[in-house]
N, C-alpha and C positions, 0 to 999 in steps of 0.2 A: 249811304256809309260814309258822309261827311261830318252828319252827327256824331252818328255812332263814338265817331275817331278824337269830333270833339269834350267829349264829354266820359268818353276813356282818361283824355290825359287829363283831366277835370279830375280825378283821381275816381270817379265812378264805377265799380263792375257793375259786371253787366250785368244779376236780374235789378237794378235800381237806377241803372239810365233803362227800364224797358216800357212805362211808363212816362218817361218823356219824350224819346223816339213814338210812341204810337200818339202824345199828340201834334209830331211837330209833321206827321204822314198825314194827318187832320187836315193844319195847316196847309198846308198846300198841297192836301190836292182841294182843300175846295176854295185858295186859292187861285187853280186852275182856270176849275170851271168859272170865279166869277170873272176871269177875264181873259178867257176865251164865251163869255154872258152862255152859259147850260146853263141856269142855272133861274127855275121857276119856280115863283113865290106860289101862285096861282095849283105848280105841277105839289110843292108838299105836301098844300090842303087837301089838295084831292084827293075822298074817298077810296078804288077804286070797288070794287058788288063781288069784280070777277071771282068763279068760285076756279081755284086749287093752290093743295098745299101751298108754295111758294105763299100766297097770297095774304089765306091759313095763316099761316107761322111767324111772320112780316107786321100783320094785325093784331093780330092778339100780342109779341108780341110787345108792342108800341104799348094798348090796357095793362101790359103786366107791368108794366116801367111807370105808367102816370101811377096804378095801385101802389106799388112800392117805392115811391115815391113818398109818398102821400104814409107812407108805412113804417119807412128810412127817419124820416122827421117825427114821429111818433115818439121809433124809440132809439132818438137821437144821434142817429149815426154821423157818424168821420163825417163834416159837413165836403173835406174837398173828397172821400171813399164818394159822397151821398150823387155829385155831384158827373164828377169822372167815370158815374155808373150811368145814368140816367146819362150823357155826352154820346155814348158809344153806340148809344139804341138808336138815341135820337138825330147824332150820325147814318148809320146803318137807314135805317127807314129815309130818312134824307134823299139817299144815293139812289136810297130804291124806288124814290115815287122819281125824282131824275130821270132814273132808267130805261121805269117804266113806259113816263110822258116821254117821253123824249125820240120824234121818230128821227131824229137829227142824228145819235146820239148809234138809234136800232137798225140804219140804217147805214153806219158806220163798222157796227161791228159784223154790219151780216155782207158784206164787200167781201169774196178772194182773194187769200194773199199771193201777193204776185209771189212769184220770185228770191227778188230785189228786201221785197219788206219779211219775207222769212230770212234772210242773208243777216236781211242788219237788226232785225230785231236776237240774229241768235249769237250774233256778234257780238253784241251790245250786251249782251250777259255774259259774255267772256270774259270781257277787259272789264268786266265788276270783277269777273268773279277775283278775276289773276290781279286784279289793286284789290284786293279786299285781305286777300294768299300776302300777298309783301306790306301793308300795313296791319297783318294779322288781328283784321276783322274777319268775324260772323257776320254773312248772309243773311240777312233777313228770310224767316220759314215760307215765305209763302213764296218769299220770290223761288225755293231750292223745288217747292213741294211743283209751280208754274210749271217751272224747266222739267222736268220730269214729264208731268201730263203734256206739252208740246214736244217732247219726246216720240209720246207717242202716238198723234199725229206726224212726224216728218220721219217717221219709217214705216207709217201705211204708203210711204210718197214715196218710199224711197227715197231719202238723202240722204244716207249712210250721214253723209261726211260734216249736218249742219247739227244730223243727229250727235251724235260723239260731244262736237260742241256746245250744246245745249245740256247733257250730264253733262258739263263741267264742275260746276256743283254744286251737286250730289260729290260729282272724283275727288273733291277737293279737301270735302267734311264728310269726309265718310267712317275714318277711319275715327271721329269724334261725331258720331251721326247718332243721336238720341233711340229709341222703339218707334217710335211714331210715326220718325220717317226713314230706315227699318222696313216697313208693315209697306208704306208708301211705296220701297221703288218694291217689294214683292208683289207686289200691286198691279205695275206698269208693268211686269211680266207677265203676269197674269191674264191685263185684257191683252197682251197683242198678242198671244198664243189662241186666247180661245176667240178673237174675236173674227168677227167674215165665220168662220162657221157653223153658224149657229141664225135658225132663222124659226121665228111665231111658228111652223109648222114641230122642228128637232129641238124645242126648245124643255119637251120634258129632257132630252138626250142632255143639256148645261148641264139640270143638276143632277142629273146620276154622273154625271164627272166630275161635278163637284163635291159631290158624296164622295166616292174617288175619289178623288182629292185630298180630302179633308179625314178618310179612312187612313191616308197610309202613310199621312208628316202622325199623325196620332200616332203612329205604327215606327215610322222609321227617320221621324222626323230629334230626337236626341241623337241618334246614331251621325248624324248630320251634321250637326251642331259641334260632339264633339272630332271630328274629322275639319272642320272649320279649326276650331283651338290653334293648329300645326299651322295653318298659315296666317300667323294675324299677332303684331307685337302683347308680346306682357302684359306690356302697360299701357296698351289701348284701352280708347270708351268703347268699340269696339267689341270686343273681345270681353268684355268687361259685363255689357249685355250680353250676350248670347249665352256666359252664363248664369250670370242670368235667369235666361228664360231655363237653358238646361236641368238648374237645382231646383228653379220649379215643376218642372213636368216630372220631375225622381221624386218629388216632396220633401227634396231634404233642403227648410230653406230659413237661416237661422237669424230670425228678425231684427237681432239687438247685435249685426257680423254689420259694417261699414256699407260694404257694393248692395246690403237690399236695406240702403237707407233712403233715399229716394223713394223705395216700395210704402217701405213703414211710415210713410212722410203723409203718402197721400192715404192708408189705411185709418190713419190716426186723425186724418182732416175728413173722412170719410165716417166718423163714428163723433166723430164730435156734432157735425151735423143732426146727422140723425137722432143723435138726443137729444137738438135744440128741436127738433121739428117735432117728435112727438115730447114737446113739455106742453103747450096751450095749443088751447085752439084753436089760436090768429095764428098761431107758430105753424100749424100742422095745414092751413085757411094758406096764408097766407108770403111766407119765411118773414126773412130779419129786414124784409126791406129792402131800394137801395142802398147799395155804400154797407152792410152786412160785413161783422167782423168778427173774429175770434178769437181768447189767448192766447198764446202759443210758447208757453214757459215750457214746457213740457218736452213743444218738437228740440230736434234735434241735428235736422239738415243744416246747417249755419246756412245756404244760398237762398232757404225759406226768409231765416232772421232779418238773414243781412238784406236782404230787397222789398222788407215791411217801413213802408216810410215813418210809419209812428209808432214802431217797437212793437217789438213781444208780446204784449198790448194791445193788441190791433188787429193781427195778420186777416188781409183784405184777400189775399189769393186763393180761391179753394182750386184744386189742379180738376178733379174727375169734373166730369163735364153733366154729369145727373146730382151730382151730387152737388153739385154749382148750386144747377141752377135750381132747384129746392130750398135751398139754402134762403138764393134773393128770392124765389116764386112761390117757394109749400106746391102742397099740392102743385096750383098752377102752371109752377115749373116743369113739373111731370108732359106738362100738354105741349109743351114747346118738346121739350124731349123724342114724344113720340112720334112728333112733326115727322124734327127730324131720321126721325130711323126709317119712317115710310118715303122720306125723298129719298134715303141712302139705296133704298130699296129700287125705284120706282126712278133714280140715278143708273145701276149696274143692270138696269133692262134696260134704258137707252144707249147704254155703254156700249152693254153685249148687240144690240139687237141692229144698232146706227149707222150711216154707213159717215166715212173718216170724214169730216170736215171743221172746221176750226172751230164751228160751238159744242161740236163732243169734246173738244179738248179742254173747251170750261166746263163741260160736268165735266170728266175726269175732270179736273182740277176741282173742286166742287162738292163728286164721293171722295176724293185724296183726303182732302182738309176738314170735315165735321170728320175722319175717322182719327184726324192727326190731330182737330183738339177734341175728343176723345179723356183720352191720358192728360192736359193742358190750358182744360176750359176758353181761360180769358183769351186765348189765340184766331175762339169762333167770330165771333162781334167785334171784335176792334180791327178786326183784316177790313182795308173801304173795297175791296177785290167780292169778298164772296159776299155782299153787298149786292154789288158790280152784276156777279154772275147767276143769283137769283133773279132777280130782276131778265135779266134776259131769257132764260129758260122757263122763268112764267108766259113771256112776251112770245115768244117761241112755236110754230104755228108749221115749222114743210121740214123734220123729225124726219128723212128716209129710214120704213125702219124695209126692211126683208119679211 
């Protein structure tokens, strides 16, 4: 938050400062590991042959980045983006290997949280939220998502006072929440309702209930949305998001309307990526490589244009996750996307069937964070907690499933 405030005082807009904030997070986390002597060079270079989807995802991603770096040099991609794209994944691999290979770190996560630790953690989140509110600073997305995931853990322990405090980051941003964060909130509510009600024996019942829930939403969601409009401020971002969803459901979309600008931006990016992808065999197989950019002269989303560090000629961020992976890695990127989808399904059943634990809250975070990144791809691999949680899930063997 301190660096957010500093960059803001220097005149950086929200999206302009994001790359710098991400580098600050990497620097501070690396410094913390170094200061606590948690860094092991041997662990970094050790290649695990354990067969699971987390290990496969990380190893393939590392290989594709090495290939993408060569492709990026061949395509003469901007040096700034070529190196930052690669550093994010290499650092992610470093975190994954460190937490996979460190018994000390795994033991610290295995130890059940005491009431004092839970209280201290929640009160710290609450304090940060109040400071951010006073300074008019937006809290990091991963903190908001994790606080919602941790709320499910507190709900299961019936610690409702701490539960309310842990949702403070979301409650303070609910009026300005984006679509992805609203989906995460609904998912956590869904998990709270269905967990501990199913087992391996009646998992078919869960699937039936889920189908009924989806069907009911299909028929009645637009009516619920219309009802909610009466309780929200006219100029709130939340109301605008819900209006967008309502119009999409009704098939009444004006893509030239300012209210659909962000959605139009994502569809425009997707079309450009698809055209680029099929333009040559090299692009189809390997994509544009690390640091690849597109031209944005036709874009109307000022947030995208203003955040482009190299200007309209080199728009770097591709929002939609599958298209972002395709753009940088080609057909290889689809393998990464399919593994992520497989992990989502696996994590869903762990959440539904496993007993309450801090480990389960990490799985909830991972599930929600991957979904959160679908419309904002770069959030996925630039979040250190994503890689750390991957490592912990990969090593977890004590999942209690009824």
